[in-house]
C-alpha positions in Angstrom: 20.6 3.5 -7.7 22.8 1.8 -5.0 23.7 0.5 -1.7 20.8 -1.7 0.5 17.9 -2.5 -1.8 14.3 -4.4 -0.6 15.0 -7.9 0.3 18.5 -7.8 -1.5 16.9 -7.5 -4.9 18.6 -6.1 -8.0 18.3 -2.5 -8.2 16.7 -1.2 -11.7 15.9 1.7 -13.1 11.9 2.3 -13.4 11.4 1.8 -16.8 10.1 -0.6 -19.2 13.3 -1.6 -21.3 15.3 -1.9 -18.1 12.2 -3.8 -16.1 12.0 -6.2 -19.1 15.2 -6.7 -19.6 15.5 -7.6 -15.2 12.4 -10.1 -16.4 10.3 -7.6 -13.5 6.5 -8.4 -12.6 6.7 -6.5 -9.1 9.0 -3.3 -8.2 9.6 -1.8 -5.2 9.7 2.3 -5.0 10.4 4.6 -2.2 8.0 7.2 -1.8 9.3 9.5 0.8 6.9 12.4 1.0 5.6 14.3 4.5 3.1 16.9 3.8 2.8 17.7 7.4 -0.4 17.3 8.4 1.2 16.2 11.9 4.2 18.3 12.2 4.8 17.3 15.9 5.8 13.7 14.5 8.0 14.4 11.2 9.9 11.4 10.2 8.0 9.4 7.1 10.9 10.5 4.8 13.0 7.9 6.2 10.4 5.1 6.0 11.7 3.5 2.8 15.1 3.4 3.5 13.9 1.6 7.3 11.8 -0.8 5.4 14.9 -2.2 3.0 17.1 -2.6 6.0 14.4 -4.4 8.0 14.0 -6.7 4.6 17.7 -7.8 4.9 16.7 -10.6 7.9 14.5 -12.2 5.3 16.5 -11.9 1.8 16.4 -15.4 0.2 14.1 -16.9 2.7 10.7 -18.1 1.6 7.3 -18.1 3.1 6.7 -20.7 5.3 3.3 -21.2 4.4 3.5 -21.1 0.6 7.2 -22.2 0.0 7.9 -19.0 -2.3 10.6 -17.0 -2.8 9.0 -13.7 -3.7 12.1 -12.3 -5.1 12.7 -15.1 -7.3 8.8 -15.6 -8.3 7.9 -12.0 -9.0 11.8 -11.2 -10.6 11.3 -8.2 -7.9 13.2 -5.6 -8.2 13.7 -2.2 -6.6 13.8 1.0 -8.5 15.0 2.9 -5.7 13.1 6.8 -4.6 11.1 8.7 -6.6 12.7 11.8 -7.0 11.4 13.9 -4.5 10.8 17.7 -5.1 11.4 18.4 -1.0 9.4 21.9 0.0 7.3 21.4 -3.5 4.5 18.9 -2.5 2.8 19.0 -6.0 6.4 17.9 -7.9 6.6 15.1 -5.2 3.0 13.9 -5.9 3.7 14.2 -9.6 7.2 12.6 -9.3 5.4 9.4 -7.5 2.8 9.2 -10.4 5.8 9.4 -12.9 7.8 6.8 -11.8 4.4 4.6 -10.9 3.1 4.9 -14.4 6.5 4.1 -15.4 6.5 1.0 -13.4 3.2 0.0 -14.6 3.9 0.5 -17.9 7.2 -1.9 -17.5 4.2 -4.3 -16.8 5.4 -4.6 -13.2 3.3 -4.4 -10.2 4.5 -1.5 -8.1 5.2 -1.8 -4.2 5.4 1.9 -3.0 6.7 2.6 0.9 6.3 5.7 2.2 6.0 8.6 3.0 2.9 9.7 4.5 -1.0 8.9 3.3 -0.9 11.0 0.7 1.0 8.4 -1.6 -2.6 7.4 -3.3 -3.1 11.1 -4.4 -0.2 10.6 -6.7 -0.1 6.6 -7.3 -4.0 6.3 -7.9 -4.1 8.9 -11.0 -1.3 6.6 -12.6 -2.8 3.5 -12.1 -6.6 4.5 -12.8 -5.8 6.0 -16.4 -3.9 2.7 -17.5 -7.0 0.7 -16.9 -10.5 0.5 -19.1 -12.5 -0.5 -16.5 -13.2 0.2 -12.8 -10.5 0.5 -10.2 -11.2 0.0 -6.2 -9.4 1.2 -3.3 -9.1 -0.5 -0.1 -7.4 1.8 2.5 -6.3 0.0 6.2 -6.4 2.9 8.4 -7.5 3.9 11.8 -8.5 7.2 10.0 -10.9 8.0 7.3 -9.2 10.2 5.4 -11.7 12.1 3.9 -11.0 15.7 4.7 -11.9 17.7 2.1 -8.9 20.1 2.7 -6.5 21.0 5.7 -6.2 25.0 5.8 -7.0 25.1 2.1 -4.6 22.2 0.9 -6.8 19.3 -1.0 -4.0 17.0 -1.4 -2.5 15.9 2.0 -2.4 13.1 4.2 -5.6 13.5 5.4 -7.9 13.4 2.0 -6.4 10.2 -0.2 -9.8 8.3 0.4 -11.3 11.6 -0.8 -8.9 12.3 -3.6 -9.2 8.6 -5.2 -12.3 9.2 -5.7 -12.0 12.2 -8.2 -11.1 9.5 -10.7 -13.8 8.7 -13.1 -13.3 5.1 -12.7 -13.0 4.9 -8.7 -16.3 4.7 -7.7 -17.7 4.6 -3.8 -19.1 1.1 -4.1 -15.3 -0.3 -4.5 -13.9 2.2 -1.9 -13.7 1.1 1.9 -12.0 1.9 4.8 -10.8 -1.0 6.8 -9.9 -0.8 11.1 -11.1 2.9 11.7 -11.3 3.6 15.1 -10.2 6.4 17.8 -10.3 10.1 18.3 -8.7 11.5 15.5 -11.7 11.4 12.8 -13.1 14.8 12.8 -17.1 15.9 12.3 -16.5 16.8 8.9 -14.4 13.5 7.7 -17.3 11.5 9.3 -19.7 13.4 7.0 -17.2 13.2 4.1 -17.5 9.6 4.6 -21.3 9.6 4.5 -21.4 12.0 1.7 -19.0 10.0 0.0 -20.7 6.6 0.1 -17.3 5.1 1.3 -18.0 2.1 3.4 -16.3 2.2 6.6 -15.8 -1.1 8.4 -14.6 0.0 12.1 -12.7 -1.7 14.5 -15.8 -2.1 16.6 -17.4 -4.1 14.0 -14.1 -6.2 13.7 -14.1 -6.6 17.6 -17.7 -7.5 18.2 -17.8 -9.9 14.8 -14.6 -11.5 14.5 -12.4 -10.2 11.9 -13.0 -13.1 9.5 -16.8 -12.1 8.3 -15.7 -8.1 8.2 -12.8 -8.9 6.0 -14.8 -10.9 3.6 -17.6 -8.3 3.6 -15.1 -5.5 2.8 -13.2 -7.6 0.3 -16.2 -8.6 -1.7 -17.3 -4.4 -1.6 -13.9 -3.4 -3.1 -13.6 -6.4 -5.7 -17.1 -6.0 -7.0 -16.7 -5.5 -10.8 -13.9 -4.1 -10.7 -10.9 -4.8 -13.4 -8.0 -4.3 -10.9 -7.6 -3.1 -6.9 -5.2 -0.7 -5.3 -4.4 -1.6 -1.5 -3.0 1.3 0.7 -1.8 0.0 4.5 -1.3 2.9 6.9 0.5 1.8 9.9 -2.0 3.3 12.2 -4.3 0.9 11.0 -2.4 -1.5 13.2 -2.6 -1.3 16.7 0.1 1.0 18.3 1.7 -1.7 20.4 2.6 -3.3 17.3 3.3 -0.1 14.9 4.5 2.2 17.5 6.7 4.0 14.5 4.2 6.1 12.9 2.8 9.3 12.3 -0.1 9.1 14.7 -0.1 5.7 16.4 -3.4 4.5 17.6 -4.8 2.3 20.3 -7.5 -0.4 19.7 -6.2 -1.7 16.3 -5.4 -4.6 14.4 -3.1 -7.4 15.8 0.3 -8.6 13.9 -1.8 -12.1 13.8 -4.7 -10.2 12.2 -2.8 -8.2 9.8 -1.6 -11.4 8.0 -4.7 -12.3 8.1 -5.3 -9.1 5.8 -2.3 -9.6 3.9 -3.5 -13.2 2.6 -6.5 -12.6 2.2 -5.8 -9.6 -0.3 -3.2 -11.3 -1.9 -6.0 -14.4 -2.5 -7.7 -11.6 -4.6 -4.5 -10.0 -6.3 -3.8 -6.7 -6.5 -2.9 -4.0 -8.8 -1.2 -1.8 -6.6 0.4 -2.0 -3.3 1.5 0.9 -0.8 2.4 0.7 2.7 2.8 4.3 4.4 3.3 6.1 7.2 6.6 4.2 8.3 8.2 6.6 11.0 11.7 4.7 12.5 12.8 7.4 14.6 9.9 6.4 17.0 10.3 2.6 16.8 14.0 1.9 18.0 13.6 -1.7 18.2 12.1 -2.0 14.0 9.0 -4.0 15.0 7.2 -1.5 12.6 9.4 -1.7 9.7 9.6 -5.8 10.1 5.8 -5.9 10.2 5.6 -4.0 6.8 8.0 -5.7 5.1 6.4 -8.9 6.1 3.1 -7.4 5.3 4.6 -7.0 1.8 5.9 -10.5 1.4 2.9 -12.2 2.5 0.7 -9.9 -0.1 2.8 -10.9 -3.1 3.1 -14.6 -1.8 -0.4 -15.4 -1.4 -1.2 -13.8 -4.9 1.9 -16.1 -6.4 -0.4 -19.3 -5.0 -3.2 -17.4 -6.4 -2.0 -17.0 -9.8 -0.4 -20.1 -9.8 -3.9 -21.8 -8.8 -5.7 -19.8 -11.3 -7.9 -18.2 -8.8 -6.7 -14.7 -9.2 -5.6 -12.7 -12.4 -2.6 -10.8 -13.2 -2.8 -7.3 -13.1 -4.6 -6.2 -16.1 -1.4 -4.2 -17.3 1.4 -6.9 -16.8 2.9 -7.9 -19.9 3.7 -11.7 -19.5 3.3 -14.1 -16.4 5.4 -13.9 -13.3 8.0 -16.4 -13.1 6.9 -19.7 -11.0 9.5 -21.2 -8.5 8.7 -22.5 -5.2 10.9 -24.6 -3.0 
């Protein structure tokens, strides 16, 4: 691949030998899939490019709070975009899974940027089949995403929470949705969330109790007894005022400061796979949504680096050696 990369990181093919040659312990991968559940607001296929472009503003700078340049610390590389089979959703999911698997086999932490919220449907099996123990799943989202199907199709952006539970080592007690709210959750999805046993932490709870106790409760549930966790941030989990560039923006959501708090908390616990989805740059001419996404990724990685350095978090179970450490 060539051209703009995430945080100006080196380009690298998604293969074990190539990742090892770069000393990579984290890899950015674009996943520009669009299952068109919201056909009136297309554009997530442009998300990875927008996130890469926004990240140029932050390339070479450390996080002020931690003094860490995540590119250097993690040996971050950019593996380009998974090879989408446009017009072939099954082929696109397979490409996401295959690319994630190659990154994992190279011992690196995959950082996916979509693409719509069907990304975990392709990515979770690649992670789960490489983990002997249980895998948790945290979805930061306005929507429950527990639809059994949409018009008979089971593999869309409306169903990632339901589909990750198809994996035998993903248990409902370790699956949570943080920030659910609004008028776009169907009766079916609400009932399915109950039936599946998914933990739901709605914005109403955050508003009444404050983020800190709700977040701690959610993370305690997701990380309880698991070997690793997949964290998925859907841009509509954020309030529409701070993330307008998304497929289905919703009011009354998480603020940018609250997302910083979440990124720090998630990173401090450690993650096995991270995605940011539903970035539709055409609806955000100012580019603030892409910048928010970039910063969310950087702060998860930065907080995780601090936790690894202090011994308070474990490296991903598939990692082939420790990350390279450098602080300014």
